RODO-2510 file (C-alpha; in nm, 4 decimals, decimal comma):
residues 214
     n   res          X          Y          Z
     1     m    -5,7450    -0,3928     6,7571
     2     a    -5,5623    -0,0632     6,7231
     3     r    -5,8742     0,1410     6,8015
     4     t    -5,9547    -0,0734     7,1074
     5     e    -5,6028    -0,0342     7,2417
     6     q    -5,6061     0,3377     7,1679
     7     t    -5,9327     0,3812     7,3592
     8     l    -5,7984     0,2000     7,6649
     9     l    -5,4781     0,4020     7,6560
    10     e    -5,6718     0,7266     7,6235
    11     q    -5,8701     0,6401     7,9349
    12     m    -5,5420     0,5840     8,1233
    13     g    -5,3744     0,8987     7,9926
    14     g    -5,1865     0,7308     7,7079
    15     f    -4,8342     0,5901     7,7172
    16     s    -4,7044     0,9375     7,7990
    17     g    -4,9392     0,9532     8,0978
    18     l    -4,8102     0,6216     8,2304
    19     i    -4,4526     0,7406     8,1952
    20     y    -4,5235     1,0858     8,3416
    21     s    -4,6626     0,9155     8,6531
    22     t    -4,3139     0,7840     8,7342
    23     l    -4,1408     1,1228     8,7204
    24     p    -4,2290     1,2389     9,0753
    25     v    -4,0870     0,9129     9,2129
    26     l    -3,7713     0,9480     9,0022
    27     v    -3,7193     1,2934     9,1518
    28     f    -3,8248     1,2217     9,5102
    29     v    -3,5669     0,9602     9,6101
    30     p    -3,2439     1,1281     9,4871
    31     v    -3,3524     1,4707     9,6151
    32     n    -3,4324     1,3167     9,9537
    33     t    -3,0850     1,1601     9,9625
    34     v    -2,9086     1,4837     9,8709
    35     a    -3,1228     1,7582    10,0247
    36     g    -3,3598     1,5924    10,2721
    37     l    -3,7282     1,5096    10,2991
    38     t    -3,8754     1,8584    10,2746
    39     a    -3,6894     1,9380     9,9532
    40     a    -3,7891     1,5986     9,8092
    41     i    -4,1562     1,6610     9,8846
    42     w    -4,1512     2,0002     9,7117
    43     a    -3,9568     1,8577     9,4187
    44     a    -4,2113     1,5774     9,3661
    45     l    -4,5009     1,8233     9,3892
    46     g    -4,3248     2,0566     9,1477
    47     v    -4,2762     1,7817     8,8912
    48     a    -4,6403     1,6709     8,9218
    49     a    -4,7537     2,0306     8,8757
    50     g    -4,5216     2,0650     8,5761
    51     v    -4,6747     1,7583     8,4129
    52     l    -5,0226     1,9027     8,4642
    53     v    -4,9239     2,2383     8,3112
    54     w    -4,7527     2,0624     8,0195
    55     r    -5,0625     1,8572     7,9408
    56     l    -5,2756     2,1718     7,9574
    57     y    -5,0361     2,3422     7,7171
    58     r    -5,0450     2,0455     7,4793
    59     r    -5,4244     2,0261     7,5155
    60     s    -5,3918     1,6632     7,6132
    61     p    -5,6496     1,4922     7,8401
    62     v    -5,5833     1,6431     8,1831
    63     q    -5,7911     1,4147     8,4058
    64     p    -5,5048     1,1619     8,4499
    65     a    -5,2641     1,4476     8,5252
    66     i    -5,5027     1,5992     8,7801
    67     s    -5,5460     1,2592     8,9459
    68     g    -5,1702     1,2138     8,9423
    69     f    -5,1107     1,5526     9,1011
    70     l    -5,3650     1,4835     9,3752
    71     g    -5,2087     1,1417     9,4323
    72     v    -4,8620     1,2922     9,4686
    73     g    -5,0098     1,5478     9,7068
    74     v    -5,1524     1,2735     9,9286
    75     c    -4,8211     1,0826     9,9201
    76     a    -4,6279     1,3978    10,0064
    77     f    -4,8625     1,4773    10,2954
    78     i    -4,8231     1,1276    10,4418
    79     a    -4,4438     1,1477    10,4128
    80     y    -4,4466     1,4908    10,5779
    81     r    -4,6674     1,3746    10,8659
    82     m    -4,4581     1,0616    10,9210
    83     g    -4,1295     1,2449    10,8845
    84     e    -3,9948     0,9529    10,6793
    85     a    -3,9257     0,9258    10,3080
    86     k    -4,0767     0,5783    10,2893
    87     g    -4,4119     0,7287    10,3860
    88     f    -4,4282     0,8696    10,0323
    89     f    -4,5007     0,5170     9,9079
    90     l    -4,7536     0,4117    10,1718
    91     f    -5,0618     0,5425     9,9919
    92     g    -4,9716     0,3579     9,6710
    93     i    -4,9049     0,0349     9,8587
    94     y    -5,2455     0,0247    10,0231
    95     t    -5,4190     0,1531     9,7120
    96     s    -5,2840    -0,1546     9,5317
    97     l    -5,4219    -0,3762     9,8080
    98     v    -5,7659    -0,2165     9,7825
    99     y    -5,7699    -0,2467     9,4032
   100     a    -5,6655    -0,6118     9,4211
   101     g    -5,9455    -0,6815     9,6685
   102     v    -6,2122    -0,4984     9,4662
   103     f    -6,1157    -0,6693     9,1393
   104     a    -6,1076    -1,0096     9,3129
   105     l    -6,4486    -0,9572     9,4742
   106     s    -6,5965    -0,8561     9,1396
   107     i    -6,5081    -1,2020     9,0060
   108     l    -6,6639    -1,3753     9,3064
   109     f    -6,9839    -1,1755     9,2533
   110     r    -6,9793    -1,2705     8,8827
   111     r    -6,9354    -0,9105     8,7762
   112     p    -6,5732    -0,9025     8,6529
   113     l    -6,4695    -0,5421     8,6811
   114     v    -6,2899    -0,5248     8,3468
   115     g    -6,6162    -0,6050     8,1701
   116     v    -6,8211    -0,3717     8,3890
   117     i    -6,5856    -0,0773     8,3341
   118     w    -6,5425    -0,1385     7,9631
   119     g    -6,9169    -0,1791     7,9131
   120     a    -6,9946     0,1411     8,1035
   121     l    -6,7353     0,3476     7,9181
   122     n    -6,8129     0,2178     7,5705
   123     g    -7,1864     0,1672     7,5657
   124     h    -7,2078    -0,2125     7,5862
   125     g    -7,3982    -0,2254     7,9144
   126     t    -7,4068    -0,5438     8,1237
   127     s    -7,6080    -0,7814     7,9040
   128     w    -7,2824    -0,9681     7,8311
   129     r    -7,2999    -1,1177     8,1831
   130     a    -7,5564    -1,3691     8,0548
   131     d    -7,3003    -1,5066     7,8082
   132     r    -7,0763    -1,7510     7,9923
   133     r    -6,8003    -1,7382     7,7295
   134     i    -6,7738    -1,3591     7,7439
   135     r    -6,7907    -1,3559     8,1226
   136     k    -6,4990    -1,5993     8,1377
   137     l    -6,2960    -1,3741     7,9091
   138     y    -6,3545    -1,0785     8,1377
   139     d    -6,2879    -1,3005     8,4403
   140     l    -5,9449    -1,3801     8,2957
   141     a    -5,8652    -1,0156     8,2238
   142     t    -5,9782    -0,9188     8,5724
   143     v    -5,7626    -1,1918     8,7295
   144     v    -5,4609    -1,0435     8,5531
   145     w    -5,5291    -0,7058     8,7164
   146     v    -5,5703    -0,8802     9,0540
   147     v    -5,2267    -1,0370     9,0072
   148     v    -5,0734    -0,7029     8,9065
   149     f    -5,2150    -0,5132     9,2038
   150     g    -5,1510    -0,8011     9,4434
   151     a    -4,7891    -0,8343     9,3339
   152     r    -4,7348    -0,4621     9,3779
   153     y    -4,8712    -0,4777     9,7307
   154     l    -4,6761    -0,7849     9,8372
   155     v    -4,3398    -0,6710     9,7018
   156     q    -4,3647    -0,3064     9,8011
   157     s    -4,5072    -0,3696    10,1464
   158     q    -4,2142    -0,6005    10,2183
   159     l    -3,9661    -0,3336    10,1056
   160     y    -4,1535    -0,0774    10,3153
   161     d    -4,1394    -0,2928    10,6276
   162     t    -3,7654    -0,3454    10,5838
   163     d    -3,6960     0,0275    10,5236
   164     h    -3,5587    -0,0135    10,1705
   165     t    -3,6748     0,3244    10,0399
   166     t    -3,4566     0,3271     9,7292
   167     w    -3,5714    -0,0201     9,6286
   168     l    -3,9274     0,0916     9,6958
   169     a    -3,8828     0,3534     9,4235
   170     v    -3,7334     0,0933     9,1894
   171     a    -4,0240    -0,1446     9,2545
   172     r    -4,2783     0,1354     9,2153
   173     i    -4,1441     0,2197     8,8689
   174     g    -4,0619    -0,1357     8,7590
   175     m    -4,4043    -0,2643     8,8655
   176     g    -4,5841     0,0436     8,7355
   177     w    -4,6369     0,1026     8,3654
   178     p    -4,4522    -0,2133     8,2465
   179     l    -4,6971    -0,4391     8,4337
   180     t    -4,9830    -0,2108     8,3341
   181     a    -4,8821    -0,2590     7,9696
   182     v    -4,8932    -0,6386     8,0092
   183     a    -5,2369    -0,6247     8,1738
   184     l    -5,3524    -0,3858     7,9031
   185     v    -5,2517    -0,6272     7,6256
   186     i    -5,4517    -0,9081     7,7879
   187     t    -5,7468    -0,6750     7,8439
   188     v    -5,7450    -0,5751     7,4760
   189     w    -5,7322    -0,9443     7,3805
   190     a    -6,0344    -1,0170     7,6016
   191     v    -6,2297    -0,7231     7,4595
   192     r    -6,1540    -0,8361     7,1054
   193     r    -6,2517    -1,1975     7,1738
   194     a    -6,5738    -1,0774     7,3363
   195     g    -6,6525    -0,8735     7,0238
   196     h    -6,6891    -0,5564     7,2278
   197     l    -6,5212    -0,2968     7,0101
   198     p    -6,5654     0,0685     7,1102
   199     a    -6,9249     0,1725     7,0440
   200     e    -6,8133     0,4525     6,8101
   201     k    -6,6405     0,2081     6,5790
   202     s    -6,9240    -0,0425     6,5947
   203     d    -7,1805     0,2299     6,5114
   204     s    -6,9681     0,3556     6,2207
   205     a    -6,9345     0,0046     6,0820
   206     a    -7,3100    -0,0506     6,1109
   207     a    -7,3802     0,2807     5,9396
   208     g    -7,1428     0,1894     5,6585
   209     t    -7,3179    -0,1445     5,6110
   210     d    -7,6617     0,0193     5,6006
   211     s    -7,5387     0,2713     5,3436
   212     a    -7,3986    -0,0034     5,1242
   213     r    -7,7287    -0,1925     5,1360
   214     a    -7,9183     0,1239     5,0419
***
């Protein structure tokens, strides 16, 4: 259980990565209120760059930080082009909609994305799709991610349309890593019930069994 959860967290940048992703938002809104949009954009970019440098210094996985920096850059560019602070959140809102749609379609096509991604990353392939019980487990986990992404879109798009920029930031953070943590717990449960531990652990266990028999 612990190894499965650790592997999933590593692929998402760890708990620290989830928390770091909220820092640019935490900085953007108050700086925009005090010093204006341009200063807020540079502040958010500066924080994202600082996170990237910090992870490089700590020799932590940098791919999530690089993705986060690029994401903040896109958000900042949209806000700059629109000339409105709420534009900073537009990319994330529609990204949630796209993710919700992709995860939902994967269930309809009987290829639940949680199972596909986990199998690709951990060496289990797609043979599990022939097992109805396992497919239902991954269907359930995928539905949870659909709900998470769909809820983010519905709530945040409503706040965007009504020009509640501060509440947009609150919703972005409150519906960010806390909901991700809930979905992660259910995903780990599904992986465990499916018997799809990380390949490294499974191989080590098999090797240990073979050695004992010898």
